[in-house]
C-alpha positions, 0 to 999 in steps of 0.5 A: 560282167555276170552272165546267166545262161538258161539251158545247159545243153549243147549250146548253153554249156559250150557258150557258158564255158567259153564266156567264163574262159573269157573272164566273165562270171557265168552261171549255167541254169537248168531244170534237170537236177541230175544234169546240174549235179553231174556238171558240178561233179565234172561229168559232161552230159554230151561229148564234145572235144575239149569241153570237159577240160574247159568246164572243169578249169573254169568251175575250179577258178570260180568263174563258172557255176551251175544251179537249178534255181533261175531266180538265184542264177539271174540275180545281178546278171547283166546279160541273160541268155536263153539257150533251151531246146527248140525241137520240131513240134509234133503235128506241124513241124513248126519250132516248139517255142514252149521252152523259150517262152517258159523261160521268158515268163520265169525271168519276168517273175524274178528279174530285179536288175537291169538286164539284156535278155538274149535268145541264143536258141535257134528261133523263128522270125518274131520270137524276140517280139513275143519274148519282149511282150511276155517280159513287158506284161510282167510289169518289170520295174527294171530296165530290160531289152531283148536281143537275138544272138544266134549260135554258129557252132559245129558239133565236134569243133564247137569250142574253136568255133566260139572262140574263133568265129566266122562272125558274131551276129547280134540283132537289136535296135536298142543302143543300150543292148548293143553296148552290153553285147559289145562288152559280152563279146569284148575279148573277140571284138579286140581280136577283130572277130567280125561282129554284125549288128542287125535288126532282131528279126534279121538276126533270127532269119540269118541263122535259119538262112545259113543252115538252109544254104549249107543243107542245099550245098550238101544235097546238091553234091549228093545229087551230083554224086548220083549223076556221077555214078550214072555217067562214070564221073568222080564226085570228089573231083567234081567237088574239088573242081567247083569248090575252087571257085571262090563264089562256091567254096569247098566246104559242105561239098562232100557226098555222103548219106545225107545230113542229120544232127540237131540243126539242119533237119529241124531248122530247114523244116522250121524255115519252111513253116515260117515261109508258109505262114508268111506266104513266101514259099521256099521251093528250093528248101522244100526240095532239099528236105524231100531229097535228104529224107529219101536219100538216107533210105536209098543208102540202105538200098545201096548196101542191099545191092552190094549184098546181091539184091533183096533176094540175096540179102535176106538173112545176111549180116551187115557191120555198120561202122559209125552211128552218129550223124558226124564224127566227134559227137555222140549226137544221134538226132536224125542220123542217116544210120537210123534210116539205113538200119531200118531199111536193112532190117526191113530187108531181113538183114541182121545188123551189128554196129560200133561207134566210138561215142554214140552207142549209148544214145543209139541203142534205144533208137535202134533196138534191132541192132546189136552193139559191139565193143569195137569195129572188128567185133562188129565186122566178125561174121559179116557179109558186108561192112558199111562205113556210115560215119567218118570217124578217124578210127575207121580211116586206117582199118587193118584190111587183112584182118577185116577180110579174115573176119568177114564171110565175104569181103564186101565194103560199102564206103558211104563217106568215100574215105578210102581209095577204090583202086587200093581197096579193090586190089586187096580183094574187096568188092568195094562201092562208094558214093559218086565214084566208079 
């Protein structure tokens, strides 16, 4: 089967490369000539473990190709995926669907064969209806159907998530479209991966509901962490204790500086706006968004307290280890590090930072932060070191070396990756999240 993937960003590129690895003939389409040229040269626009190898091997085999020409890319494709960005719209927080609708209009101009058009982008309820309307008004002389197929990829583990999914959700009421989608996912169907067929609108809502629920879990355990600090409990033990309950589960119960990234912040906001439009308020999600926004800044205040308070902190230096919103990605979108750095700068604190993959994208977002070549270069001369992202590179720091480089041995561990007793035994003033 020939598949066209319109959009060669994170979702489009990972999905396209994986479909090609299944044996499909895949064309990834993007308006950005520089991105397409780079992909043809084997240079990835994003960092994702294993992606470069997957793209290179499938491009070499001839199953994966790249183009800026949509008409050429969709010619003969039985399945056309729309995988363009849906960022929060400035002014009202709704998902910006202009890119999705622009693709639909262009497909309507150039489609010359029967095809299923699938929204892979995260889109609000009813988007598929509008895509269908746009295509219908194009006066197509061929058979088409519109389906929803949301992605559930974790940055840093996207390839494994695609190939070994918890579930595949496909939203369409059209039996022909269902048969095409079964063929698209046949390798996973044969491997007994759960495939859930729903209505199109249900499928669109499942994606938002899933991300919102995970955001709730993260925010809940962060609030429990604050309570733990007040009452002298250990949030990691609380997480284990409730996570052992099969009704709750252990995932996304790790206390930290709040969620960020490409999905949770914009998707929770978009869900709120959708709920408002349909007069079905989601009060829990409202609280989650508000709590998460305030938490990031609060983590900056936590570092300031570790320096001795606002008066003592002014003029001091802090080393930030980790800038991306999570490890194994270069994604800086809504990273807690941005708010933490701003809070420190507002308090008159100088910041030096190191991240294994994110500094190129972080630099323009954090102009006051001095980027360093490694963790120890950032730590040198610091009055406090703060771990913001739990990269493996920060899990085995040489504490004797760290101590010798710092003005004073203060460590703020916002990811709880170290044992408090062990670190304090080495002479550090140590603070973490939700632990005494």
